[in-house]
Jmol script that loads the backbone (N, CA, C; Angstrom):
load data "model"
ATOM      1  N   MET A   1     141.512 105.672 115.157  1.00  0.00           N
ATOM      2  CA  MET A   1     141.904 104.344 114.193  1.00  0.00           C
ATOM      3  C   MET A   1     140.294 103.999 113.576  1.00  0.00           C
ATOM      4  N   GLN A   2     141.135 103.156 112.206  1.00  0.00           N
ATOM      5  CA  GLN A   2     139.920 102.887 111.109  1.00  0.00           C
ATOM      6  C   GLN A   2     139.225 101.463 111.890  1.00  0.00           C
ATOM      7  N   ASN A   3     138.327 101.180 111.506  1.00  0.00           N
ATOM      8  CA  ASN A   3     137.433 100.431 112.142  1.00  0.00           C
ATOM      9  C   ASN A   3     137.530  99.148 111.237  1.00  0.00           C
ATOM     10  N   PHE A   4     137.891  97.707 111.155  1.00  0.00           N
ATOM     11  CA  PHE A   4     137.766  96.583 110.486  1.00  0.00           C
ATOM     12  C   PHE A   4     136.472  96.070 109.992  1.00  0.00           C
ATOM     13  N   GLU A   5     136.083  96.072 108.435  1.00  0.00           N
ATOM     14  CA  GLU A   5     135.605  95.796 107.566  1.00  0.00           C
ATOM     15  C   GLU A   5     134.768  94.557 108.092  1.00  0.00           C
ATOM     16  N   ILE A   6     133.515  93.975 108.664  1.00  0.00           N
ATOM     17  CA  ILE A   6     132.750  93.027 108.734  1.00  0.00           C
ATOM     18  C   ILE A   6     132.878  92.439 107.477  1.00  0.00           C
ATOM     19  N   ILE A   7     133.129  91.111 107.809  1.00  0.00           N
ATOM     20  CA  ILE A   7     132.413  90.041 106.111  1.00  0.00           C
ATOM     21  C   ILE A   7     131.586  89.678 106.797  1.00  0.00           C
ATOM     22  N   PHE A   8     130.350  89.073 106.363  1.00  0.00           N
ATOM     23  CA  PHE A   8     129.963  87.639 106.355  1.00  0.00           C
ATOM     24  C   PHE A   8     130.470  86.515 105.332  1.00  0.00           C
ATOM     25  N   TYR A   9     131.341  85.477 105.039  1.00  0.00           N
ATOM     26  CA  TYR A   9     131.138  84.789 104.460  1.00  0.00           C
ATOM     27  C   TYR A   9     129.792  84.802 103.997  1.00  0.00           C
ATOM     28  N   LYS A  10     129.434  84.175 102.283  1.00  0.00           N
ATOM     29  CA  LYS A  10     128.768  83.634 101.661  1.00  0.00           C
ATOM     30  C   LYS A  10     129.422  82.232 101.073  1.00  0.00           C
ATOM     31  N   THR A  11     128.477  80.979 101.177  1.00  0.00           N
ATOM     32  CA  THR A  11     128.934  79.712 100.139  1.00  0.00           C
ATOM     33  C   THR A  11     129.477  79.822  98.738  1.00  0.00           C
ATOM     34  N   ASP A  12     129.494  79.135  97.450  1.00  0.00           N
ATOM     35  CA  ASP A  12     129.284  79.788  96.501  1.00  0.00           C
ATOM     36  C   ASP A  12     127.361  79.209  95.928  1.00  0.00           C
ATOM     37  N   LYS A  13     126.760  78.767  96.770  1.00  0.00           N
ATOM     38  CA  LYS A  13     125.450  79.037  96.756  1.00  0.00           C
ATOM     39  C   LYS A  13     124.694  79.879  97.304  1.00  0.00           C
ATOM     40  N   GLY A  14     125.152  80.519  97.474  1.00  0.00           N
ATOM     41  CA  GLY A  14     124.513  81.993  98.540  1.00  0.00           C
ATOM     42  C   GLY A  14     124.018  81.802  99.618  1.00  0.00           C
ATOM     43  N   GLU A  15     124.746  80.728 100.432  1.00  0.00           N
ATOM     44  CA  GLU A  15     124.290  80.657 101.846  1.00  0.00           C
ATOM     45  C   GLU A  15     124.939  81.554 102.412  1.00  0.00           C
ATOM     46  N   ILE A  16     124.622  82.404 104.005  1.00  0.00           N
ATOM     47  CA  ILE A  16     125.100  82.876 104.315  1.00  0.00           C
ATOM     48  C   ILE A  16     124.779  82.548 106.156  1.00  0.00           C
ATOM     49  N   PRO A  17     126.062  81.500 106.302  1.00  0.00           N
ATOM     50  CA  PRO A  17     125.412  80.617 107.382  1.00  0.00           C
ATOM     51  C   PRO A  17     125.800  81.407 108.743  1.00  0.00           C
ATOM     52  N   VAL A  18     126.462  82.256 109.037  1.00  0.00           N
ATOM     53  CA  VAL A  18     126.687  82.992 109.922  1.00  0.00           C
ATOM     54  C   VAL A  18     125.068  83.986 110.402  1.00  0.00           C
ATOM     55  N   LYS A  19     124.930  84.354 109.443  1.00  0.00           N
ATOM     56  CA  LYS A  19     123.552  85.633 109.163  1.00  0.00           C
ATOM     57  C   LYS A  19     122.203  84.403 109.854  1.00  0.00           C
ATOM     58  N   ASP A  20     122.106  82.930 109.015  1.00  0.00           N
ATOM     59  CA  ASP A  20     121.499  81.819 109.494  1.00  0.00           C
ATOM     60  C   ASP A  20     121.238  82.079 111.063  1.00  0.00           C
ATOM     61  N   PHE A  21     122.776  81.961 111.645  1.00  0.00           N
ATOM     62  CA  PHE A  21     122.838  81.029 112.696  1.00  0.00           C
ATOM     63  C   PHE A  21     122.572  82.807 114.038  1.00  0.00           C
ATOM     64  N   LEU A  22     122.930  83.558 113.720  1.00  0.00           N
ATOM     65  CA  LEU A  22     122.149  85.290 114.218  1.00  0.00           C
ATOM     66  C   LEU A  22     121.287  85.101 114.147  1.00  0.00           C
ATOM     67  N   ASP A  23     120.677  84.603 113.318  1.00  0.00           N
ATOM     68  CA  ASP A  23     118.918  85.416 112.710  1.00  0.00           C
ATOM     69  C   ASP A  23     117.813  84.427 113.851  1.00  0.00           C
ATOM     70  N   SER A  24     119.079  82.993 114.069  1.00  0.00           N
ATOM     71  CA  SER A  24     118.025  82.373 115.052  1.00  0.00           C
ATOM     72  C   SER A  24     118.419  82.516 116.705  1.00  0.00           C
ATOM     73  N   LEU A  25     119.027  83.746 116.759  1.00  0.00           N
ATOM     74  CA  LEU A  25     119.270  83.700 118.310  1.00  0.00           C
ATOM     75  C   LEU A  25     118.145  84.053 119.395  1.00  0.00           C
ATOM     76  N   ASN A  26     117.556  83.852 119.870  1.00  0.00           N
ATOM     77  CA  ASN A  26     116.761  85.053 120.773  1.00  0.00           C
ATOM     78  C   ASN A  26     117.244  86.447 120.456  1.00  0.00           C
ATOM     79  N   ASP A  27     116.477  87.775 120.542  1.00  0.00           N
ATOM     80  CA  ASP A  27     117.079  89.512 120.829  1.00  0.00           C
ATOM     81  C   ASP A  27     117.920  89.274 121.879  1.00  0.00           C
ATOM     82  N   ARG A  28     117.669  88.580 123.684  1.00  0.00           N
ATOM     83  CA  ARG A  28     119.460  89.303 123.930  1.00  0.00           C
ATOM     84  C   ARG A  28     120.032  88.606 123.396  1.00  0.00           C
ATOM     85  N   MET A  29     120.201  87.337 123.921  1.00  0.00           N
ATOM     86  CA  MET A  29     121.136  87.065 123.033  1.00  0.00           C
ATOM     87  C   MET A  29     122.673  87.596 121.316  1.00  0.00           C
ATOM     88  N   ARG A  30     121.616  87.519 120.625  1.00  0.00           N
ATOM     89  CA  ARG A  30     122.105  88.772 119.255  1.00  0.00           C
ATOM     90  C   ARG A  30     122.531  89.987 119.879  1.00  0.00           C
ATOM     91  N   ALA A  31     121.612  90.262 120.447  1.00  0.00           N
ATOM     92  CA  ALA A  31     122.540  91.486 121.336  1.00  0.00           C
ATOM     93  C   ALA A  31     123.372  91.308 121.532  1.00  0.00           C
ATOM     94  N   LYS A  32     123.890  89.936 121.706  1.00  0.00           N
ATOM     95  CA  LYS A  32     125.173  90.695 122.982  1.00  0.00           C
ATOM     96  C   LYS A  32     126.316  89.688 122.452  1.00  0.00           C
ATOM     97  N   MET A  33     125.689  88.940 121.133  1.00  0.00           N
ATOM     98  CA  MET A  33     126.702  88.911 119.970  1.00  0.00           C
ATOM     99  C   MET A  33     127.164  89.752 119.080  1.00  0.00           C
ATOM    100  N   LEU A  34     126.543  91.413 119.030  1.00  0.00           N
ATOM    101  CA  LEU A  34     126.422  92.357 117.996  1.00  0.00           C
ATOM    102  C   LEU A  34     127.214  92.768 119.117  1.00  0.00           C
ATOM    103  N   LEU A  35     127.119  92.844 120.210  1.00  0.00           N
ATOM    104  CA  LEU A  35     128.105  93.550 120.961  1.00  0.00           C
ATOM    105  C   LEU A  35     129.892  93.170 120.588  1.00  0.00           C
ATOM    106  N   SER A  36     129.783  92.095 120.705  1.00  0.00           N
ATOM    107  CA  SER A  36     131.110  90.645 120.833  1.00  0.00           C
ATOM    108  C   SER A  36     131.257  91.973 119.344  1.00  0.00           C
ATOM    109  N   VAL A  37     130.658  91.383 118.447  1.00  0.00           N
ATOM    110  CA  VAL A  37     130.213  91.194 116.709  1.00  0.00           C
ATOM    111  C   VAL A  37     131.450  92.895 116.790  1.00  0.00           C
ATOM    112  N   ARG A  38     130.704  94.163 117.053  1.00  0.00           N
ATOM    113  CA  ARG A  38     131.619  95.748 117.387  1.00  0.00           C
ATOM    114  C   ARG A  38     132.712  95.663 117.994  1.00  0.00           C
ATOM    115  N   ILE A  39     132.872  95.199 119.341  1.00  0.00           N
ATOM    116  CA  ILE A  39     134.369  95.136 119.497  1.00  0.00           C
ATOM    117  C   ILE A  39     135.376  94.858 118.908  1.00  0.00           C
ATOM    118  N   VAL A  40     135.316  93.532 118.174  1.00  0.00           N
ATOM    119  CA  VAL A  40     136.197  93.036 117.195  1.00  0.00           C
ATOM    120  C   VAL A  40     136.521  93.834 116.378  1.00  0.00           C
ATOM    121  N   ARG A  41     135.350  94.612 115.917  1.00  0.00           N
ATOM    122  CA  ARG A  41     135.258  95.680 114.341  1.00  0.00           C
ATOM    123  C   ARG A  41     136.297  96.390 115.225  1.00  0.00           C
ATOM    124  N   GLU A  42     135.829  97.017 116.626  1.00  0.00           N
ATOM    125  CA  GLU A  42     136.747  98.370 116.198  1.00  0.00           C
ATOM    126  C   GLU A  42     138.303  98.355 117.105  1.00  0.00           C
ATOM    127  N   ASN A  43     138.438  96.775 117.514  1.00  0.00           N
ATOM    128  CA  ASN A  43     139.354  96.864 118.307  1.00  0.00           C
ATOM    129  C   ASN A  43     140.411  95.495 117.461  1.00  0.00           C
ATOM    130  N   GLY A  44     139.925  94.675 116.699  1.00  0.00           N
ATOM    131  CA  GLY A  44     140.411  93.941 115.589  1.00  0.00           C
ATOM    132  C   GLY A  44     141.374  92.980 116.736  1.00  0.00           C
ATOM    133  N   TYR A  45     142.703  92.455 115.853  1.00  0.00           N
ATOM    134  CA  TYR A  45     144.078  91.526 116.689  1.00  0.00           C
ATOM    135  C   TYR A  45     143.978  91.750 118.930  1.00  0.00           C
ATOM    136  N   GLN A  46     143.443  93.374 118.588  1.00  0.00           N
ATOM    137  CA  GLN A  46     143.708  93.354 119.979  1.00  0.00           C
ATOM    138  C   GLN A  46     142.487  93.312 121.461  1.00  0.00           C
ATOM    139  N   ALA A  47     141.353  92.864 120.048  1.00  0.00           N
ATOM    140  CA  ALA A  47     140.434  92.486 120.685  1.00  0.00           C
ATOM    141  C   ALA A  47     140.591  91.248 121.858  1.00  0.00           C
ATOM    142  N   ARG A  48     139.839  90.676 122.878  1.00  0.00           N
ATOM    143  CA  ARG A  48     140.991  89.947 123.628  1.00  0.00           C
ATOM    144  C   ARG A  48     138.932  89.158 124.752  1.00  0.00           C
ATOM    145  N   MET A  49     139.750  88.521 125.495  1.00  0.00           N
ATOM    146  CA  MET A  49     138.684  87.405 125.999  1.00  0.00           C
ATOM    147  C   MET A  49     138.114  88.708 127.190  1.00  0.00           C
ATOM    148  N   PRO A  50     136.844  88.567 127.496  1.00  0.00           N
ATOM    149  CA  PRO A  50     135.526  88.168 127.064  1.00  0.00           C
ATOM    150  C   PRO A  50     134.781  87.729 126.083  1.00  0.00           C
ATOM    151  N   TYR A  51     136.067  88.689 125.025  1.00  0.00           N
ATOM    152  CA  TYR A  51     135.093  88.987 123.764  1.00  0.00           C
ATOM    153  C   TYR A  51     135.351  88.144 122.987  1.00  0.00           C
ATOM    154  N   SER A  52     136.605  87.462 122.866  1.00  0.00           N
ATOM    155  CA  SER A  52     137.482  86.946 122.059  1.00  0.00           C
ATOM    156  C   SER A  52     138.623  86.191 121.841  1.00  0.00           C
ATOM    157  N   GLU A  53     138.712  84.917 120.935  1.00  0.00           N
ATOM    158  CA  GLU A  53     139.918  84.195 121.453  1.00  0.00           C
ATOM    159  C   GLU A  53     140.419  83.686 120.590  1.00  0.00           C
ATOM    160  N   GLU A  54     141.509  83.270 120.253  1.00  0.00           N
ATOM    161  CA  GLU A  54     142.067  82.436 119.136  1.00  0.00           C
ATOM    162  C   GLU A  54     141.921  81.710 119.828  1.00  0.00           C
ATOM    163  N   LEU A  55     141.706  79.896 118.725  1.00  0.00           N
ATOM    164  CA  LEU A  55     141.250  78.725 118.946  1.00  0.00           C
ATOM    165  C   LEU A  55     142.788  78.293 118.235  1.00  0.00           C
ATOM    166  N   GLU A  56     142.477  78.171 117.296  1.00  0.00           N
ATOM    167  CA  GLU A  56     143.241  77.338 116.053  1.00  0.00           C
ATOM    168  C   GLU A  56     143.831  77.874 114.851  1.00  0.00           C
ATOM    169  N   ASP A  57     145.214  78.193 114.541  1.00  0.00           N
ATOM    170  CA  ASP A  57     145.747  78.202 112.715  1.00  0.00           C
ATOM    171  C   ASP A  57     145.007  78.979 112.252  1.00  0.00           C
ATOM    172  N   GLY A  58     144.640  80.842 112.966  1.00  0.00           N
ATOM    173  CA  GLY A  58     144.227  81.385 112.621  1.00  0.00           C
ATOM    174  C   GLY A  58     142.520  81.757 112.138  1.00  0.00           C
ATOM    175  N   ILE A  59     142.010  80.878 113.446  1.00  0.00           N
ATOM    176  CA  ILE A  59     140.554  80.929 113.494  1.00  0.00           C
ATOM    177  C   ILE A  59     140.121  81.909 114.969  1.00  0.00           C
ATOM    178  N   PHE A  60     139.262  82.453 115.195  1.00  0.00           N
ATOM    179  CA  PHE A  60     139.556  83.099 116.503  1.00  0.00           C
ATOM    180  C   PHE A  60     137.628  82.899 116.780  1.00  0.00           C
ATOM    181  N   GLU A  61     136.948  82.671 117.609  1.00  0.00           N
ATOM    182  CA  GLU A  61     135.830  83.040 117.854  1.00  0.00           C
ATOM    183  C   GLU A  61     135.701  83.654 118.608  1.00  0.00           C
ATOM    184  N   LEU A  62     134.187  84.637 117.999  1.00  0.00           N
ATOM    185  CA  LEU A  62     133.247  85.261 119.079  1.00  0.00           C
ATOM    186  C   LEU A  62     132.652  84.826 120.341  1.00  0.00           C
ATOM    187  N   ARG A  63     132.747  85.354 121.475  1.00  0.00           N
ATOM    188  CA  ARG A  63     132.026  84.972 122.211  1.00  0.00           C
ATOM    189  C   ARG A  63     130.992  85.563 123.014  1.00  0.00           C
ATOM    190  N   ALA A  64     129.774  85.322 124.073  1.00  0.00           N
ATOM    191  CA  ALA A  64     128.201  85.482 123.780  1.00  0.00           C
ATOM    192  C   ALA A  64     127.578  85.045 125.309  1.00  0.00           C
ATOM    193  N   LYS A  65     126.912  85.706 126.145  1.00  0.00           N
ATOM    194  CA  LYS A  65     126.563  84.596 126.878  1.00  0.00           C
ATOM    195  C   LYS A  65     125.895  85.207 128.006  1.00  0.00           C
ATOM    196  N   VAL A  66     124.701  84.636 127.602  1.00  0.00           N
ATOM    197  CA  VAL A  66     122.816  85.265 128.151  1.00  0.00           C
ATOM    198  C   VAL A  66     122.727  84.272 129.358  1.00  0.00           C
ATOM    199  N   GLY A  67     122.945  84.015 130.530  1.00  0.00           N
ATOM    200  CA  GLY A  67     122.444  83.517 131.414  1.00  0.00           C
ATOM    201  C   GLY A  67     123.195  81.961 131.405  1.00  0.00           C
ATOM    202  N   THR A  68     122.737  81.113 131.512  1.00  0.00           N
ATOM    203  CA  THR A  68     123.853  79.982 131.376  1.00  0.00           C
ATOM    204  C   THR A  68     123.845  79.905 129.798  1.00  0.00           C
ATOM    205  N   ASP A  69     123.800  80.066 128.722  1.00  0.00           N
ATOM    206  CA  ASP A  69     123.417  80.120 127.004  1.00  0.00           C
ATOM    207  C   ASP A  69     125.030  80.717 126.975  1.00  0.00           C
ATOM    208  N   ILE A  70     125.413  80.091 126.216  1.00  0.00           N
ATOM    209  CA  ILE A  70     126.619  80.359 125.396  1.00  0.00           C
ATOM    210  C   ILE A  70     126.017  80.215 123.959  1.00  0.00           C
ATOM    211  N   SER A  71     126.790  81.062 123.265  1.00  0.00           N
ATOM    212  CA  SER A  71     127.203  81.197 121.446  1.00  0.00           C
ATOM    213  C   SER A  71     128.839  81.547 121.612  1.00  0.00           C
ATOM    214  N   ARG A  72     129.039  81.330 120.548  1.00  0.00           N
ATOM    215  CA  ARG A  72     129.833  81.502 119.637  1.00  0.00           C
ATOM    216  C   ARG A  72     129.452  81.620 118.519  1.00  0.00           C
ATOM    217  N   VAL A  73     130.723  82.307 117.454  1.00  0.00           N
ATOM    218  CA  VAL A  73     130.742  83.094 116.028  1.00  0.00           C
ATOM    219  C   VAL A  73     132.062  82.516 115.554  1.00  0.00           C
ATOM    220  N   LEU A  74     132.601  81.683 114.909  1.00  0.00           N
ATOM    221  CA  LEU A  74     134.092  81.899 114.283  1.00  0.00           C
ATOM    222  C   LEU A  74     133.991  83.031 113.638  1.00  0.00           C
ATOM    223  N   TYR A  75     135.400  83.167 113.522  1.00  0.00           N
ATOM    224  CA  TYR A  75     135.848  83.931 111.903  1.00  0.00           C
ATOM    225  C   TYR A  75     137.692  83.944 111.742  1.00  0.00           C
ATOM    226  N   PHE A  76     137.781  84.960 110.236  1.00  0.00           N
ATOM    227  CA  PHE A  76     139.376  84.855 110.912  1.00  0.00           C
ATOM    228  C   PHE A  76     139.599  86.530 110.193  1.00  0.00           C
ATOM    229  N   PHE A  77     140.585  86.679 109.971  1.00  0.00           N
ATOM    230  CA  PHE A  77     141.062  87.718 109.691  1.00  0.00           C
ATOM    231  C   PHE A  77     141.979  87.758 107.974  1.00  0.00           C
ATOM    232  N   VAL A  78     141.575  88.867 107.691  1.00  0.00           N
ATOM    233  CA  VAL A  78     141.753  89.606 106.347  1.00  0.00           C
ATOM    234  C   VAL A  78     142.419  90.445 105.763  1.00  0.00           C
ATOM    235  N   VAL A  79     143.757  90.929 105.223  1.00  0.00           N
ATOM    236  CA  VAL A  79     145.122  91.630 105.039  1.00  0.00           C
ATOM    237  C   VAL A  79     144.124  92.292 104.328  1.00  0.00           C
ATOM    238  N   GLY A  80     144.621  94.061 104.627  1.00  0.00           N
ATOM    239  CA  GLY A  80     142.871  94.634 104.767  1.00  0.00           C
ATOM    240  C   GLY A  80     142.062  94.861 105.932  1.00  0.00           C
ATOM    241  N   ARG A  81     142.236  94.805 106.867  1.00  0.00           N
ATOM    242  CA  ARG A  81     142.143  95.446 107.723  1.00  0.00           C
ATOM    243  C   ARG A  81     140.219  94.782 107.738  1.00  0.00           C
ATOM    244  N   LYS A  82     140.105  93.664 107.520  1.00  0.00           N
ATOM    245  CA  LYS A  82     139.135  92.594 107.631  1.00  0.00           C
ATOM    246  C   LYS A  82     138.199  91.178 108.163  1.00  0.00           C
ATOM    247  N   ILE A  83     137.587  91.741 108.892  1.00  0.00           N
ATOM    248  CA  ILE A  83     137.686  90.351 109.670  1.00  0.00           C
ATOM    249  C   ILE A  83     136.465  89.384 108.351  1.00  0.00           C
ATOM    250  N   VAL A  84     135.972  88.074 108.444  1.00  0.00           N
ATOM    251  CA  VAL A  84     135.466  87.086 107.785  1.00  0.00           C
ATOM    252  C   VAL A  84     135.140  86.427 109.046  1.00  0.00           C
ATOM    253  N   LEU A  85     133.253  86.660 109.175  1.00  0.00           N
ATOM    254  CA  LEU A  85     132.247  85.499 109.716  1.00  0.00           C
ATOM    255  C   LEU A  85     132.246  84.216 109.012  1.00  0.00           C
ATOM    256  N   THR A  86     132.398  83.845 109.762  1.00  0.00           N
ATOM    257  CA  THR A  86     132.162  81.882 109.148  1.00  0.00           C
ATOM    258  C   THR A  86     130.703  81.347 109.548  1.00  0.00           C
ATOM    259  N   ASN A  87     130.660  81.286 110.283  1.00  0.00           N
ATOM    260  CA  ASN A  87     129.525  80.253 111.501  1.00  0.00           C
ATOM    261  C   ASN A  87     129.534  80.487 112.857  1.00  0.00           C
ATOM    262  N   GLY A  88     127.892  80.038 112.998  1.00  0.00           N
ATOM    263  CA  GLY A  88     127.825  80.167 114.708  1.00  0.00           C
ATOM    264  C   GLY A  88     127.019  78.827 115.409  1.00  0.00           C
ATOM    265  N   PHE A  89     127.549  79.153 116.890  1.00  0.00           N
ATOM    266  CA  PHE A  89     126.737  77.535 117.322  1.00  0.00           C
ATOM    267  C   PHE A  89     126.651  77.767 118.772  1.00  0.00           C
ATOM    268  N   ILE A  90     125.874  77.012 118.975  1.00  0.00           N
ATOM    269  CA  ILE A  90     124.926  76.780 121.251  1.00  0.00           C
ATOM    270  C   ILE A  90     126.293  76.348 121.267  1.00  0.00           C
ATOM    271  N   LYS A  91     127.226  76.779 122.320  1.00  0.00           N
ATOM    272  CA  LYS A  91     128.025  76.024 122.991  1.00  0.00           C
ATOM    273  C   LYS A  91     127.361  75.337 123.884  1.00  0.00           C
ATOM    274  N   LYS A  92     127.903  73.663 123.891  1.00  0.00           N
ATOM    275  CA  LYS A  92     126.922  72.976 124.572  1.00  0.00           C
ATOM    276  C   LYS A  92     128.293  71.949 125.572  1.00  0.00           C
ATOM    277  N   THR A  93     129.525  72.323 125.949  1.00  0.00           N
ATOM    278  CA  THR A  93     129.915  71.596 126.402  1.00  0.00           C
ATOM    279  C   THR A  93     131.454  73.021 126.129  1.00  0.00           C
ATOM    280  N   GLN A  94     131.850  72.199 127.960  1.00  0.00           N
ATOM    281  CA  GLN A  94     133.272  72.979 127.439  1.00  0.00           C
ATOM    282  C   GLN A  94     134.748  73.641 126.955  1.00  0.00           C
ATOM    283  N   LYS A  95     134.529  72.336 125.923  1.00  0.00           N
ATOM    284  CA  LYS A  95     135.599  72.697 124.347  1.00  0.00           C
ATOM    285  C   LYS A  95     134.606  73.215 123.222  1.00  0.00           C
ATOM    286  N   THR A  96     135.321  73.753 122.309  1.00  0.00           N
ATOM    287  CA  THR A  96     134.323  73.948 120.758  1.00  0.00           C
ATOM    288  C   THR A  96     134.683  73.122 120.495  1.00  0.00           C
ATOM    289  N   PRO A  97     133.474  72.878 119.374  1.00  0.00           N
ATOM    290  CA  PRO A  97     133.452  71.608 118.947  1.00  0.00           C
ATOM    291  C   PRO A  97     134.336  71.712 117.739  1.00  0.00           C
ATOM    292  N   ARG A  98     135.258  70.503 117.153  1.00  0.00           N
ATOM    293  CA  ARG A  98     136.282  69.483 116.442  1.00  0.00           C
ATOM    294  C   ARG A  98     135.489  70.186 114.517  1.00  0.00           C
ATOM    295  N   THR A  99     134.415  70.104 115.024  1.00  0.00           N
ATOM    296  CA  THR A  99     133.745  69.764 114.058  1.00  0.00           C
ATOM    297  C   THR A  99     133.315  71.491 113.282  1.00  0.00           C
ATOM    298  N   GLU A 100     133.278  72.745 114.283  1.00  0.00           N
ATOM    299  CA  GLU A 100     133.530  74.082 113.538  1.00  0.00           C
ATOM    300  C   GLU A 100     134.177  74.256 113.227  1.00  0.00           C
ATOM    301  N   ILE A 101     135.752  73.805 114.616  1.00  0.00           N
ATOM    302  CA  ILE A 101     136.767  74.532 113.471  1.00  0.00           C
ATOM    303  C   ILE A 101     136.965  74.200 112.069  1.00  0.00           C
ATOM    304  N   GLU A 102     136.640  72.728 112.257  1.00  0.00           N
ATOM    305  CA  GLU A 102     136.961  72.293 110.718  1.00  0.00           C
ATOM    306  C   GLU A 102     136.021  72.840 109.656  1.00  0.00           C
ATOM    307  N   ARG A 103     134.774  73.234 110.481  1.00  0.00           N
ATOM    308  CA  ARG A 103     134.125  73.829 109.605  1.00  0.00           C
ATOM    309  C   ARG A 103     134.146  75.763 108.621  1.00  0.00           C
ATOM    310  N   ALA A 104     135.180  76.247 109.650  1.00  0.00           N
ATOM    311  CA  ALA A 104     135.013  77.764 109.428  1.00  0.00           C
ATOM    312  C   ALA A 104     136.682  77.100 108.472  1.00  0.00           C
ATOM    313  N   LYS A 105     137.471  76.876 109.001  1.00  0.00           N
ATOM    314  CA  LYS A 105     138.782  76.670 107.911  1.00  0.00           C
ATOM    315  C   LYS A 105     138.096  76.455 106.870  1.00  0.00           C
ATOM    316  N   ARG A 106     137.687  74.898 106.723  1.00  0.00           N
ATOM    317  CA  ARG A 106     136.681  74.719 105.038  1.00  0.00           C
ATOM    318  C   ARG A 106     136.199  76.193 104.964  1.00  0.00           C
ATOM    319  N   TYR A 107     135.653  76.525 105.383  1.00  0.00           N
ATOM    320  CA  TYR A 107     134.524  78.447 104.423  1.00  0.00           C
ATOM    321  C   TYR A 107     136.290  79.647 104.341  1.00  0.00           C
ATOM    322  N   ARG A 108     137.370  79.721 105.648  1.00  0.00           N
ATOM    323  CA  ARG A 108     138.101  79.874 104.935  1.00  0.00           C
ATOM    324  C   ARG A 108     138.724  79.937 103.678  1.00  0.00           C
ATOM    325  N   ALA A 109     139.233  78.866 103.060  1.00  0.00           N
ATOM    326  CA  ALA A 109     139.834  77.831 102.642  1.00  0.00           C
ATOM    327  C   ALA A 109     138.847  78.458 101.323  1.00  0.00           C
ATOM    328  N   ASP A 110     137.658  78.217 101.421  1.00  0.00           N
ATOM    329  CA  ASP A 110     137.334  78.107  99.816  1.00  0.00           C
ATOM    330  C   ASP A 110     136.476  80.012 100.059  1.00  0.00           C
ATOM    331  N   TYR A 111     136.804  81.238 100.960  1.00  0.00           N
ATOM    332  CA  TYR A 111     136.857  82.180 100.999  1.00  0.00           C
ATOM    333  C   TYR A 111     138.221  82.283  99.572  1.00  0.00           C
ATOM    334  N   PHE A 112     138.783  82.512 100.025  1.00  0.00           N
ATOM    335  CA  PHE A 112     140.714  82.712  99.841  1.00  0.00           C
ATOM    336  C   PHE A 112     140.140  81.689  98.008  1.00  0.00           C
ATOM    337  N   ARG A 113     139.626  81.120  97.809  1.00  0.00           N
ATOM    338  CA  ARG A 113     140.312  80.362  96.739  1.00  0.00           C
ATOM    339  C   ARG A 113     139.141  81.106  95.735  1.00  0.00           C
ATOM    340  N   ARG A 114     138.341  81.791  96.096  1.00  0.00           N
ATOM    341  CA  ARG A 114     136.724  81.874  95.815  1.00  0.00           C
ATOM    342  C   ARG A 114     137.199  83.668  94.698  1.00  0.00           C
ATOM    343  N   GLU A 115     138.323  84.337  96.327  1.00  0.00           N
ATOM    344  CA  GLU A 115     138.252  85.806  95.694  1.00  0.00           C
ATOM    345  C   GLU A 115     139.136  85.515  95.001  1.00  0.00           C
ATOM    346  N   GLU A 116     140.423  84.481  94.792  1.00  0.00           N
ATOM    347  CA  GLU A 116     141.712  84.724  93.910  1.00  0.00           C
ATOM    348  C   GLU A 116     141.451  84.546  93.112  1.00  0.00           C
ATOM    349  N   HIS A 117     140.177  85.053  92.694  1.00  0.00           N
ATOM    350  CA  HIS A 117     139.097  84.853  91.037  1.00  0.00           C
ATOM    351  C   HIS A 117     138.652  86.003  90.856  1.00  0.00           C
TER     352      HIS A 117
END
end "model"
wireframe off; spacefill off
backbone 0.3
color backbone group
């Protein structure tokens, strides 16, 4: 089966939030998160817990844990076997922060608005 293409969302100012987040992680956490990225790239919609989970409205989260540290990267699917990684954060509570989900939705809307032109 063909792998999905992984795309890092880029703002109209050229910033790449998920790359900045990945660069901020320590080596072990970054390696764990990149494993989760590889699993979703290879399995797409079939990727499940403990690596991936749908949150709401087509926004998914990739999961990585090292000891008690938990990190998440949010993403969405695009027709044509593409996955767009939007933003990442260190999880400090049980629930994914609403602000992070809303940020991913804004980035998705911006991505589609700019891709149509």
